[in-house]
C-alpha positions in Angstrom: 21.2 5.3 25.7 19.2 4.8 22.5 16.2 7.2 22.3 13.5 7.4 19.6 15.4 5.1 17.3 13.1 3.0 15.2 14.4 -0.4 14.0 13.3 -1.1 10.5 13.1 -4.5 9.1 15.5 -5.3 6.3 12.6 -6.9 4.4 8.9 -7.6 4.8 6.6 -10.1 3.1 4.9 -8.7 0.0 1.4 -9.1 -1.2 2.3 -12.3 -3.3 4.3 -13.8 -0.4 7.7 -12.8 -1.8 10.2 -10.8 0.3 10.2 -7.0 -0.3 13.2 -4.8 0.4 13.7 -1.2 -0.3 15.6 -2.0 -3.5 12.8 -4.3 -4.7 10.0 -1.7 -4.3 8.9 0.2 -7.4 11.2 2.9 -8.6 10.6 6.4 -7.2 9.7 7.7 -10.6 6.9 5.2 -11.1 3.9 6.8 -13.0 2.0 3.6 -14.0 0.5 2.2 -10.8 -0.7 -1.4 -11.5 -2.4 -3.5 -8.8 0.8 -5.3 -7.8 2.9 -2.1 -7.3 0.3 -0.5 -5.2 0.0 -3.6 -3.1 3.8 -3.7 -2.7 3.9 -0.1 -1.4 1.0 -0.7 1.0 2.7 -3.9 2.3 6.0 -2.0 2.8 4.2 0.6 4.9 2.3 -2.1 6.9 5.4 -4.0 7.5 7.4 -1.0 8.8 9.8 -0.8 5.8 8.7 2.8 5.1 6.5 5.3 6.7 3.5 6.9 5.0 5.2 10.2 4.8 8.2 8.5 3.1 6.0 6.8 0.6 4.1 10.0 -0.2 7.4 11.9 -0.7 9.1 9.1 -2.6 6.3 8.5 -5.0 4.6 11.8 -5.2 1.4 10.6 -3.8 -1.1 12.5 -1.6 -2.0 11.1 1.8 -5.5 10.5 0.6 -4.4 8.6 -2.4 -2.3 6.3 -0.4 -5.1 5.9 2.3 -7.5 4.9 -0.4 -5.1 2.1 -1.5 -5.0 0.9 2.1 -8.7 0.9 2.4 -9.3 -0.9 -0.9 -6.9 -3.7 0.3 -8.5 -3.9 3.7 -12.0 -4.1 2.2 -11.5 -6.2 -1.0 -7.8 -7.4 -1.2 -5.8 -6.8 -4.2 -8.7 -6.8 -6.7 -10.0 -3.8 -4.9 -7.0 -1.8 -6.2 -8.1 -2.2 -9.8 -9.2 1.2 -11.0 -11.8 -0.2 -13.4 -13.5 -1.9 -10.4 -13.5 0.9 -7.7 -17.1 1.6 -8.1 -18.1 -2.1 -7.9 -16.1 -2.7 -4.8 -17.3 0.5 -3.2 -21.0 -0.4 -3.8 -20.4 -3.9 -2.6 -18.7 -2.6 0.7 -21.5 -0.2 1.3 -24.2 -2.9 0.9 -22.3 -5.1 3.4 -22.2 -2.3 5.9 -26.0 -2.1 5.8 -26.5 -5.5 7.1 
């Protein structure tokens, strides 16, 4: 009898519509996090390719950092991941919540 086994997909759909596999994800030693790489990692977690804990360990991220990426995508899509625009999108989201 199979107990507590999670079946993981071999691939998930990435943020740009391309298939993502474990091999096509950013390397574990990534230090320069551009929008596309952040979005790929979030898509991998959302699709079940990796767990949040695995991502944090693999990439040396904190739970808060990864959660902020997820929130940014949920609120503003990929443009929300741009570091230079964080304050703009945060203000925009807060204004939308008031109405």
